[in-house]
N, C-alpha and C positions, 0 to 999 in steps of 0.2 A: 504494500500500500504506500502511496506517495506521502500521505499524511501532511499535506501542506494547506489544506482547506480550513474553513471555519471550524472551531472546536479542537484544533490541534495545539499541543503544548510542546514546545522545544525546551527540554530540560537539560541543563549543563552542570555537571559536577564531576570533579576528578576522582571522587570516592565511589567505587562500584556499589557498595551496599546502600548508599544513599540514593543512587540512581535507581536501583531496583525497587527500593521501598517506595520511592515517589511514583515509579511506573505503576506499581500495584494499586496505590491509592487513586491515581488518576484514571486508570482503566476501570476500576470499580465505580467511578463516577461517570462512566460512559464517555470518556474522553480519549482521543487519539494522542499518542505520545511518541516523540522522537528523542532518543537519549544520545547525548554526546559527552565524551570524557574530557574535552578540551574546547576552549573558546574558538580556536581557529576552525575546527570542524563545524561548529555551530554556525559560524559566520558564512560558511559555504552554503548552508541550508537556507539562509535568509535571502532568497531571491525574490523577484517581483511577484511570484505566485504565492508567497507565504502569507496566509491570512489568519494565523493563530496568534499565540502569545509566547513570550520568551521568559523562562525562569532560569536564573543563573546564579551559581555561587560566586562570591566576590574573590576569595583567595584561591587561586589556581596557578599551577606552573605555566610559564609562557605568558600569553595574553591573559590578564585577569578579567574578572566580571565587569568592572567599571569600564575598562577599555572596550570590551565587547558591547556593553550598553551604548557607549558613545558611537561606536561604529555602526551599530544597528539603527540607532535613531537618526544618524546622518543619512542612512538609506531610506528609512521610513519613519518620519517624525511622529506618526500616530500609533506606532507599535507599542503595546503595553509591555513593559519590562518589569519583572518581579525579581528583586535581589534577595539572595539567601546569605545571611551574615552570621559570623561568630559573635560571641558576646562583646568582644572588644571593637567590633566594627560598626556598632549601632550608630554612633555619631557620623561615621563615614556614609552609612546608608541614608541617614536623614539628609545629609548634604546632597547626596546623589539624587534624591527626590526633587530637589530644586533644579537639577539638570534634566529632569524628564522621566525618572523612574516612576512606575505606577504604584508600587508597594514594596515592602521588604518583610522578610520572615527571619526571625532570630532562631538559631539552632539552640536546643532541639525544638522542633515545632511539631504540633499534633497533625496527623494526616488531615483532620477536618479543617484545620487552619489553612493548609495548602490548597485543598479543593475549594474552600470558600473564596480565597483570594483569586485563584485561577478563574473560577466561574464569574466573579465580578469583572475581572479583566476581559474575559471573553465576551461578556455582555456589552461592555464598552466597545470592544473591537467590532462586535456585530453591528451595533448602532452606527459606528463610523463607516463600516463597509456598506451598510444599507443606504446611508446618505450618498456615498460615492456611486453606488449602483443606481440610485434614483437619478442622479445627475447624468450618469452614462445612458440610462434608459431614455431620459429626455433628449439627449443628444442623438440616440439611435432613432427616436421618433422623428427627428428633424433630418434624418438621413446621414448622420455622421458615423454610424456603425452598422451599416446594412449587412455586412459580412456575417456577423454573429446572428443577426435576425434571420437571415436566409439559410444559413448552413449550421444547423444545430448538431450537437453531439459533443461528448466529453472524451471520446477515445483519442489516443495519441495521434492517429492518422488524421482525424478531423481538426484537431488543434494545429497540426502542422499545415494542413490545407488552408485554414484561415490565416495563419501567419504568412504563408507564401502569397496569398491573395492580397493581403494588406501591403506587403512589400511591393508587389507588382503594380498595385493600383496607383501608387505614388509616381509611377513612370509613365511614359508614353509608348512603351514597347507593345508591338503586336503580340498576341497570345494564341497559342493552340491549347485547347482543353480536350483531354482524352478521358475516356471512361465508357463503361458498358451502358447500354440503353437503360434509362430509368435511374441512374445514379445521382442525377442532379446537375448535369453540365449546364443547362440553361440557368439554373439558380446561381451557379458559380459565375457565369458570364454577367448576369444582372447585378450580382453583388459587386463584381469587379468594376462595372460601370458606375454604380451608385456610390462607391467609395473613392472614385477618381475625381479629378478636377473637371471632368466632362459631365458630371452628374446632372447638371441643370439642362443639358442639351439632350436630343433624342437618343433613345436606344432602339435601333431598328433591327428587328429579327428577320432573317431570311432563311426559310427552311428549303435548302437546296434540293432535297428529295421531293418536295411537293410542287415545285415550279414546273409548269408544262415546258417541255424542251424548246418548243417553237417560240415561246414568249420570254425565255430567261433573259436574253439581252435587253429587251425592252423593260422588263421588270427591274433589272439591276442598273442599267445605264440610262434609261429614258429614251424618248424618241421625239423627232420633229414631225409636224404635219406632213402627210404624204410619204412618210418613210416606208410604209407598207399599206396594203389595202385595209381600210378601216381606221387608219391613223389620221383622224380629222383635226386633232389639236396637239399642241406641244404637251409633253408629259415628262415630269421629273422622275428619274429612277430612284430606287431605294437608297442608293449611295448618296445622291444629292439631298434626299430628305434627312439624312443623318448628319448634315453639316454641323460641325462642332461637337458631335457626339460619338457614338459607338455603333459600328456595324457588326452584328452577330451572325456569322455564317454557320448555321447549324447543319449537321450532316454533310459537311463539305466533301466528304469522300464520295458522295453520289453525284457530284458535279461532272458533266461530260468533259472529256479531255479538251475538246475544241474551245469550250468556255473557260477552261482553266488558264489557257494562254491569255485571254482577254482580262481575266481576273488578275493574273500576274502583272499585267501592265498597270492596272488600276492601283494595286497594292504597292508596286515598285515606284510609280511616278506620282501617286496621289492625284490622278486625273482620270476623268471619263470623257468619252465622246458619245453623245446621244446618236442613236440610229438616225440616219438621214442628215447628219451634220458633219462638218469638217472642223468645228471649233472644239478644242479641249476645254473642259470645265475643271477647275482646281477643286480638290477635295481636302477638307480638314476633318478627318475621321480617324478613329482607331479601329483596327480590324481585330476581332476576336473570332476564331473559328473553333468548331467542335467536331470531333469524329469519334465514332464507336470502333473504328478499325485502327490498326497500327499503320499509320501513314508511311512510316519508314519502310515497312514491308511492301506496302502498295507501290511506293515509288521504286523500290528495287525490282518489282515485277512489271513495271511499266504502266500500272493502272492509275498512277497519280504523278503529276509533274514534280520532279525533285526540286526544280528551281522555285516553284510556288511553295512547296513545303518549307524550304529554307527561308523564304520571306515571311511565312506565317509563324513559324515556331521559334521566333526570337526568344520567347519564353514558353516552355511547355509545362502545363499543370495537369496533373492526373487526379481525377475524382474517384475515391475508393468505393468499392461495392459494399453492400451490407455484410457480406461474408467476412470482410476485413475489419468490421467494427461492430461485432455482435453485441458488445456491451452497451451500445447506443440504442438498441432496438426497443427495450422497455420504455424509456423516457420518450423516444421518438414516436412510438405508437400512441402513448398517452397524449402527446402534443397533437398528433394528427387526428385523434378522436375528438379533441377539443375544437380543432379547426373545422372538422366535418360537422360537428354539432352546431357550431355557430353559423355555418353556411345554410344548414337546413332548419334553423330556428328551433332546435331541440335541446333538451338538457343533456349534457354529457353522461352517458351510461356508466355504471360501475365496470371496472375491468379487474377481473379476479387475478390473484397471483399466479394461479395455475395456467391461465390463458397467456399471461405475459411470458411465463417460462416456456410454454409451448411455442409461442411465436419466436422467442429468442433462439430456440434450438433448431427450428426448421429452415430449410433452404429458401432463399428468396431470389430466384433467377431474374425477376423483374425489379429487384432492388427497391429503392424508396417509392417508386411509382406503384409497385405491387403492394407495398406495405400501406400506402395511402388508400388504395382500393379496399384493402382489408379493414382499415379503420372506418371507412364509409359504410361498409357492410355491417360492421359492429354497431354503428350508430343507428342503422336502419333495423336492427334486431335480427340480422342474418348471421350465419356462421362466418366469422372473419376470414377463414382460410380452410382449404381442403386438408385432409389428413396428410401429415408429413410422410413422404416415402421412406422406405428402409434405406439405409446407407451401407456402404461396404466397410465401415469402421469396425474395429474390434469391439467386443462387449464393454471392455474396460474404458475405451475411448468414448463410446456412446454414453456410458454412465457418467463419466467425468463431465462431458459436455452438457448433459441434462442437469447435473448438480450445479454447475456454474450458471446455467440459464435460470434455474429455480431460485438460487440465491440472488442473482442479479434482478430478477423480477420482483422478489420480496423487498429488496432494498429500494427499488423504484416505487413500489406501491406504498412504502412507509416513509418516503422522503429521506432515505439515508439513515434513519434511526436504527442503531444497532440493537437496542433493547427490544423495540417492536419487532424487528426482523427475527432475532433468535427466539423470541416467544412464539411468533407465528410459525416458525419452522420446527419448533420443539427441540431446539438445540441449547446447549450451554453457551455462555458468552465465549469461553475459551475455544470451544469447538467451532463456533462461527468464525472467530478471528483466524483460526488456523486454516479453515477452508477458504476464507477470503484471500489470505496471503497466498495459498496454493494456486488459486485461480487468477491472481492479479487484480482483485476487485478493491476499490476504494470507496467507502461510504460517502465521501465528500462529492463524488461524481454524481450522486443521486439526490443531492439537496435540491429542493424545489423552491427555496425562498430567495 
């Protein structure tokens, strides 16, 4: 477990028996704990994602607790820091509170005193983070963080995807988005546009597979009156409509080779020439293309122009399938159920733990699109999915996958509460922690606040 989310306690002491005693007390209070035997190791844990509190002894070899506190507060001024002091250090601890320490504990302290101080610090931390989240949500509502809004999921691959999109959005580079059908390539393209400096300008989507072959040039580049029978007036093409914005070329792998040459000219020169005209029109657009096929392989086999590929894939982004982020399925399904209920004007129905576990363990060849359909069926009172087919996995592998899915679903259903989860599953706290560690599950990824 990563143990960097809300409710996490980073406990630092060079004496092992004190670390273990503190861990036992804090875990009994349903808190996640990270133990460090030196300040330097703790400082490495205090990254931008750390949302818990720091408890540290003052007297330690190497960097002492006060130096650790100052370094931590320099990174995060709102971080609650609780100092653990010996009898002779009380005056020092009081002085340190003027420098930003939240509280101090004098050795020997009762376990209840530790948990009380930590819980108060965590409540302060929670309120601070909620205020920050509210401000971030307000910014997202105004379009400042559409990437998180459009691409949900706490798995490592989704976090990496969002980070990469944010980095690319700040540039003007053309982008190729790869991924299987239904994974969310369009959502990634829209998020990229909305997070860019072009967000206020048009996002023009072109489904290359749906355009009639005889009309593709006119649709993309436009035409002049008389350019062909039936062309009675001037028409701007899709590319001109996107001036200042983004052109999203979906399913670009289906574009005929003859049109790929003309598209190459538009991408390379940022110009189009309407049918029936000799005048080039300058374009101010960003091109984002999407393909479900491996275009490198298509180019190697002559089915796609290599020169066009190299123009479009200045940056390549891959959207993962659901099979690569199964831990996201429970919360994603709950979110899709809420969205479907809102669209149909219904109350969101209950979703049983067993259903979430079943959905998490079954294959989803249609990825998010298929899961969205299952959510809509569930809202309509229908079976959300057909029975899962048998797999070729060994019995042990299938049992492990089912156990992981069941625990993940229970955590999602109970908002990440360990206590509610082990009670619902009929496990002891220790057994649940061991299973979560074995399957790489972190309760903080299931928090819904």
